Steps between C-alpha positions, in 0.01 A plus 500: 500500500134434429401328176153501348478244219208389285603166344339351190281200582743232379782592743327652800731303735868471418508144634169389346542129438474379144513844347832418333546859389834684504461853629659768714380824653733800472473842664594788269540841676326801348820701551862404523844523342452196277201515262346158467675373812301258713549235768337161533235472774379143447566211264302185429668163564484430126685822421767423760560156347520629143729786594707274729457740792443440871153617606633707790809634322307623195290738710621862498738433210480740202300348218774601253751286695329189358548591132799516269683825430345524154148475647531753783379793295203292375423393859495861624279601209263213586468618861444861401238410241317276748478772763242768555393517136341157535272589789424271792430160370657574166211685346683558172639148485843375598829622352694219328867461401735210421754488787815290533557353847831380644499130602774256596558352151477827309190707442135458406283728287142524628203724422421702815193710579462775762167615650441749778312331784535735795691762698770486767572789733686577820299554815457872581669618179359704213412403147859554385591174673239295322595218267311302239477129560524306174413141431773350279402183313741262328313346209654157466287343231468797271522452123754739356264690269734799509761298307357624170539856620865431579546352153348808334722725709810311390401528133428872529847554652660335195593177675405137450362305797590136565495233772710190564332191650765294683281190524435486125832657395318738269550870431170649387483836323183665627483824307699770326728504197670184381854592602631143474448367149414145620243597762221757519165568666308179565809286430733316737849354497713295736794663675771349283311602189479852634876514565559379144344821366769711667827614350762235570718745692212581739347157562715386790474836680119520469451134595710548815303798632172322416603191695621716791152650512339155513740386772412802712854648477357829370157654538472648151668513159578801281707385204583621149576255219481449126280274290596393153288620211662328202756630249741587784253753635408507866275704723550611863241408762464587867323255732387566857368203697442370851380181670153531661246270661138570416293462814583317824597146411475583130749412222830681443541684173767717339323810368677752278484765235723534193553810286685551174777752580685477169430864406606620845820294499594615152422860593715470813782346298481779243501763775795332670693493174409862433605596853834322460546676167426836661751424776767425240405814310518709816855382560598560137343846498681590823831387348425683177411828668808472722722450195341805331574713802851364552606530130765765451572446128291443188651151472380402850149632435483333157610167647229518769227573242606232250551215750253565784194668351352218287526230774315728745199514263511150348645613168749325272731793426561874528611756243616849598478803271663829603432829319823634351476803266128426443573143393481169683820330619409136573659238724342166587537196725430129481165398353485786245524423128802689359291584195252682723778710654641574155158613369465755784858626528545845344125571460419872510289598796215612270475163321146355500587200717356395839831534688576849368138597564530389863830685554385815321161531679590345836207252466588128530393255230356171630457260206340175614543296180625512144141543378467805728821638350373458143168666589663797677803548273393380152787687328780397736518122446880495465530439873297178472714383211812544716387290802290203603392663826125485567455800730678830569514753784661833404552744789670840468709676759536875505724764644368711785386775261307254282781473242505148350801294607406162356297192569507124536323213326411180687409210269292191578485163323121483548213751491512700822269768641646678801287575804445860610730440796779375273461802274518734798808327635673516160423868482649556845814310404525699177483822702774369726713395201448835334609683812808277535591550132469875528713510811769295332499720187528819705784351713330625815687519825425228756274724703305607192456138405378415850256793499359390165452147635327645803268714287415196287385324817248767588180509292489801269124503531294329767213280373143633511321264737126472553409626848854609595694826484879468498781752535873438530804710579872432480786725614842374372708657777867408465849610590784479247472177298267324747163392360202378702319171467136594570225386267124464477258330261126467437371203300143482367381137524231337281263425793475868595758485778808721509849407625669799671869449578771715653855400588856601569819317399791531740788713375554810289697385197467353153468146639206602719334680210543198273361267765206735547408461133531124518282478810226723357490312168496162673223610737282614209538155342424328831191718557359397163552134589355513853422839659476376861738723705664221700580303183643798308730600787609141566587438134686834473695408814602165351597670170732744677661215693555300180658804336762504775487877550661635818220738581136498601180689430203603713154494350132560585238340273129591520245313286186716479194290420196648315297492825751708694702236686872570542698170496845602621838334549816671623870416459677717758349818356346812653129427582215657308295788638122485452253789526122458476259761365408611853861590575584189703865403438700192592854368446448139385809347656399136458746209537718455195799304377870564458628721218529331163824319423600407856363159599379206287142396563403824670124541549302817448163476673196667344309748715167644380349842562173653381519821297162680505396726213674835530782341701860498389838351581858616450801281421836671560872424512707591802623818330155652555467431874842424653840669537756639743257773611179296489416157640285268293216519758504877485510496121206262475305713749566810286389317188180382675431858612535630144257237370252569781501877450460482121309173457260655247757703304589423135736206503785672312494788749492254788796308354707820481422581861568141613858527365575800721623289797780374272665842525503473881679164518850651479659264245554476123327166438254476214130491588193344338130516577199317356160640606177308423145612575186288455263732315214259431474632144731526200692830515675483161870455433721615787771753435859421421711368782 
């Protein structure tokens, strides 16, 4: 290697006596696998002493090996900035950065400059093997003028900046908001005085980590604690701090930042409480829907409504009104004023009251407060005279033909405005209750009951989704009294994503059909709480295990994001088939988990795929692609061929053709298909499933 170096006048010789300067020269290649990488060529005796390095051993070491982990990125940036852009001799001036060096008793922060002073190259090689030679100076006596910049940066980030002087035992607040009420910018406090400002339950813990930092038992502190604010009010603070030495031989200081995190902590606590509440509601809704499906008499269905509905939605009581000869027949549970039930019992269906209006029209009445009731129903105040309830939710349930069957009233002891998700869920439960009531009244056979449950699981109309076209097909093939357990669902989420689900419950009987309804209802609730596929499948798996059912279900969940990413998770189900607009098809047989209801703690890994505009994917049950006369691989290949040949066809036509392989499987299992195409533009409401 040949090195051509042009040194500044003050360090022309590395061993110049009396120079007293700390410097190194570093060669930085023009090309290489590590941007900003460079090795030490020479080092002055002063630099070797300060860095506690042997003069011979330091040569050829990477410059970044001398600095702490947190400074390696800064060190590389320094070398890159000091390279060719500076010109020989540093024509544009040196690059400067504060760098933290490793030394025996900890670390030292020092301002470092880098200036290009020459070129190194290999004999007989081309320009690609050239390297810049940089002069690295350690500025020992520098005044820390950049400290004000650091203070401003801390303030702009919403944090207060402080420093603890061990020699004087003083904590000085340098800038930022006054988060501790006894100390602020320009003020100082001794350590014990500082600890006195903390909540008594946090003092010992914070003091211990602070003293561990001073004793060198930890290199930094990140701690949350409370400070008292008077009148039993306290605020949450987060402090980050570390012990540093300013300059070689300089004093040790604890430097830190503190931010008020009260709003964040309270928001997290509220979200945690809301999440726990949603978990409880999910379990209650699953139990409620299961009881609706399992009820075989009016008494069983009435008991489920009166004793399980209000707790699932935070109410105080439930009243049930059933239409009998165009009049209301009322029963009620705990938490309902008997006078309220008496005032509604026997009302004609055409009475100008909110409950009869809801049952007659099929439109729920959500009354958030007594004032809202008076404003909406000024001539129907008898209900308010009969109860002290503050809020009312009145939801009708109808027969399949739209004939009114009845409705329920949930009361609250405080004003209550339901969220859109709660209203949707109540409507879904009302539909389920109405179907169960109708089945009971008609004394359907077991298979008819199971078929009705199965139909209630499948969406009557698929949602209209921006940028997606959706078509679904279901063939209820059965023999004798056997009923299949296939289902699908599409859920429109507030962030523009869509949850597409297909599944199959083991068995062909009433128990399987009932479980199918429970699983679908529970999954809808879980999707609204957290739509991530792995979480929804894991929670559904745990629910089935807690229910103690002796069966299992397979499922494939695809979360379609607005930008066309398919986030998928699979529980022992047939893989999806994807077809792009150019006709390219693929069976996405990614790793999945066990079927639902088999093993506690089963994991369902998420696998992502890109869905370009014009591309589509098909979710199917095994009845579409597998049977005695057709292997699953052959069936999936046939399905992929259909999608490839008709990739641009209308989706309903394509869905009909995609179901054709089901007729070639050779068995009587039911079959379901969900076909989704990314259109890139809103195509209007899809057709009926």
